[in-house]
Each structure stands twice: as structure tokens, then as C-alpha cells.
N, C-alpha and C positions, 0 to 999 in steps of 0.2 A: 503494499499500498503506499510507502514512504516513497519510493523509486517512482509509482506513478504521479503522486503530488510534485516531486521534483522536475516531473516532465510538463504538468499541467499549471503550475503556480507561474512561472516565467511567460506565459501566456496572457494573464491576467491584468487587468488595470490596477493601479494603486486602489481605489476603493473597494474593488471586488477582493483582492487579496486582504485588505484589511477586514472584510467581513468573514472570510475564511479563517483568518486566526480566531475567530471567536466560536467556531463550531465546536472543537475540541482539543484536548491537550496535543494530540499527536499533529493535528493540522497548525496548531500553534507554535509548535516546536519547530516544524518545517517551514511555516510562513514567514517566522522572525529571522530567518537567514539574512545576513545583510547583504549578500550577493543579490536576494531577488530585488531588493530596494534599490541597491546600486545600479541595477539595469534600467529601473523605472526612472531614476534620477538623470542617469545618462541618455535616454530618450527626450526627457524634458527640458534639461538643464545640463547640456553637455560640459558644459564652462565648470560647474561646481565640482566635476570629476577629474578635471586637469589638475596635475601635478605641478605645485606652483614653481617648482626648479625649472619646468619648460616654458613657464609664462614670460610673458615680454618685460614686466615688472616683478623683481621678487618681493616677497612680502615676508613679514616677520615670522610667519607660519613655519617657514623652511620648507621642507620637501612634501609636507604632508598635505592632502586633500582636505576640503571643509567637512568632506562627508567622514572622511576617515576619524577624524577628531570628534564630530558631533554624533557619528552613527548616521548611516544614510537613512535607515528606517524613521529615526526621529527627525532628520532634517526634511525629509519628504512629507510627513505627516505634520510638520510646522508651517512648511512654505505652501503646501496644496490644501490646508484646512479649508474647505468650504466657508465662505463669507456668510454670515447671519443677517437676514434682512430685518433691520431693525426699523421700527415703527417711528415715525414722525412724532416730535412731542406736541401736545397740543398747542395750538397759538394762542400768544397773550392778547391779541388783537381780535375783532370782530368787524365785519362790515357795519354794523350798525354803529358802530364808534367812529365812524369814517365819514368825510365829505371830500369830493372832488373838485377842485376849482379849475376849470376848463376855458382857455381862451384861444381863440382861432383870429389870426390876423393875414389880412392881405395887402403887403406893404405895410404902411403904418396905420391903417383903417382896421379897426375890430369888426369882425363880422359876428362874431358869435362869442358869447360870455354866458356862461352858467355856475352855479353851486348844485352839484350832483349827490345825492344822498349813496351812501356806500351800498344798500342794499340794490339799488337801481343799475350801479355798474355792475353789480356780481350777477344780477340777472341779463339775461339775452334779450334780443329784439325776436320776441315769439311770434309777432303779427307781420310779416315782410310786407311793405307798402306796395302799391300798384306802382308800374313802369320801371321794375329792377330786372335786369337780366336773369335767364334761368341760371347762370353759374352763381350770382349773387344770392337767388334764393335758395338754392342747394348748400350754400355754403352757411345760411343763416338758419337752416333747418336741419344741419350736420348734427351729428351728436359730439364733435370734439368741443375742448374746452373752449369758453370765450367770454370775454366782458365785454359790454357794449354800453353805449349811451345813446339813448334816441334824442334827435335833434328837431326841435319846434320851436319856430318855423324853420324850413329848410333855409340854407343858405348858398349863394353860388359858388362854384369854385372853377377856375379855367385851367385844363389841363396843359395849357401851354405856359402856364406860370411857373411851372416847376423848373424849366431850364433857364429862365431868364437871368441874366447878368446883373440885372437892376433889383434894388431891394423894391422898387415901388408896387411891382407885380408879383411878388414872391408869396405865396401862402406859407404860413408858419403856425405853431401851435405851442403854448405851454400848457401843463397839467401839474397842479401841485395838490396834495392831498393832507389833511388836515385829521388829528386824533382829538375827538371831542373829550376824550377822558382827561387829557393832560394839556390841551389845547396847544399843542406841537403841531410843526407843519414842516413837511418837506418835498423835496423836489421829485418828480417822476420824469418829467421833459421839460426843458424850457427853451422857447424860440426854435424848434427844429422845424426845419424847413420839410416839405413833402417833395424830396428828390424823386421819386419814382412813381409812375401811374400805371398799374396795370390794366391795360385795356380791354382784357378778355372778362374780368372779375369786376371791373369797375371800381378799384378801389385805388387810393392814393396813399402813399405810406411815408412815415417819418419816423425816427428813431433818436434815441438818446441813451449815453451810460449813466446807469443811476448813482448816485452820491451814496456810497456806503459809509456806515458810521465808522469812524477810526479804530472802534472796539473790535471790528473783524479786518486787520491789515492784508489778509491773505486773500480776500475776495474782492476781485476789481473786474472790469469791462463785462459787467452784467447789462445788457440791452433791454430797455423797454421799446417797444413798437407801437406806435398808432396809425390807424387808418381811417381816412375818410372815406365812407360807402357811399356811392356815388348812384343817384337814379340816372336811369340810361335815357339819352337825349340825343336828337340828330345831330350829325357832324357838323361841325363850325359853331356849335352853340355851347352856352356855358352850362356845364352840369350841376346839378343841385345835390347837396349833401343832406341826406336823412338819418345817418348816424355816425358815431366815432367809436371805435372798437380799440380795446387795450389788450396785448398781448405781450407775454413775457419769454414767448418761445419755448424752448426745451427745459429752461430753468425752471418754470413754475407752471403747472398745468393743471391745479384743483384749488379748490378754495382755500384749503388748509395750507398749499406750498406758497400761493400768493400772499396770504396773511404771514406767515413766516418772513417771507422775502422782504415786505412791507416794514415789517418789525426792525428789520437791521439796518434801514435806511438812516441817514444822519439827520435825525429830528432836530428843529432849532425852538 
């Protein structure tokens, strides 16, 4: 039986070999042979099986491999141990305690200003208006996570203004968020220009990098994206904006993730 195990065990994965060790004493004694675990290490991380005397830079270990020092079974189990999926902590914020301050400008002219309650931003536009394209309707009705602000009354947006070199016709936007529980305010985007218009889905896009609290120095370059949602209009006419969408892309794609992200902003 032992000879059969010595033929079969080298063919197993690390997970299967670890399970076999738990079957009985004989399987444990055969499965603990460091030769088996060295083979697994060599197939997954060949460098840790190299003799340091043959490496380009000699280490203080001398000629011993790290596996020989630590034991290949111990080394494999330490490095390859599966990561536990830790649940996110409960967010300290809630959307009821938030207010969003939204301003849209064309040049120096304010075309839209509103204070929007957190639960409104949290919810989606559930009743798409008339006059939008099919791809926009599908986007609004899809199950993907989104936050949006309905715009009433509509304001006009010129798709050609996004490439203007002059500030006079450029459409830009700012969005601040206020915590009602502490009366602090933070910036989501500030004066960001709508530099790209998706002609198929009728959305104009702008983004800005979030201002993260100095308490989190290793977090940076997290972007907030906003989109103007456009009603389809005939060519060479001004488009109308019926909604504003807020998206943190892959960084936060659920209510709890968004609240945790907002909590680490640089609140003033």
C-alpha cells in the first residue's frame, strides 16, 4: 500500500495532498515526506527551490534553500493558504445623513444647482422619460449598481462644447457632499469638465480624483465619475439633460462600499 501511495501522491495538488494526510496514520506518514512538497513548490515557485550559491546575489543564508530551512510542507502551506473572504465592516455613514450639492456650469453661467438628499442619490431613475434612446433605457433599467439624480427642469447641453479651447462654452460640474450628523463637507468633484460624449448611449462624462483623508496615506487616485444623461434630439440641436449619474467604478459598487468610501474622504 505504501508503494502505491508513493506513486499516486506526487500527482496530487497541494489541497488534495493535505486532505490525504488527514485520512489515516499511514497516509499521513507518506504524505508528510518533504520530497512531495518540494515538487509542489518547484512547480509553483521554482525560485524558492534554487540554491542561493547559484543565484546572482548571494544571501546570508549561504548555500541552503529557503525550503530546506523552513521545510517545504510548511513553506507551501504558509504561502498557498487560501485567503479568507472577510466581510466589510458596517459603514458609519448612512444616506439619510448625507446631502449632495450639485452645480453645473456652461462657461461662467450656472445652468443647474440643487441640494439633493442622500436617499435620492442612492436610488435610481426608475421611470425613464420619453425621448431617450434604447441603449439609455436599457442602461437605466439594468441591474448594475448606479446612483443618479433626476434633473427637473431639464437643462441644455451642447455636445460640441466639450472640445472647446475657450472656457466660455465648456460644460463643467462640481459635486460636494455634506454630513448632516457632523455638519462637515467634502469634495467629490470640483469644476470637472465633460470631456467625452458617448454618442451611442447619449451620456457626457467627467471625472475627478477623490480627496482622501490624510489618515489614509496609502490610498490615492480613486476616481469619481459623473455623467450627464441626455435626451435624444435631432442632429445639430442642443441636447437636454434629464439626469446626472454618479459612479465610483470598481472601487465601490454597492451601498455599503460607497458609504465606506465616502467616510474616508477629507472632511472639513
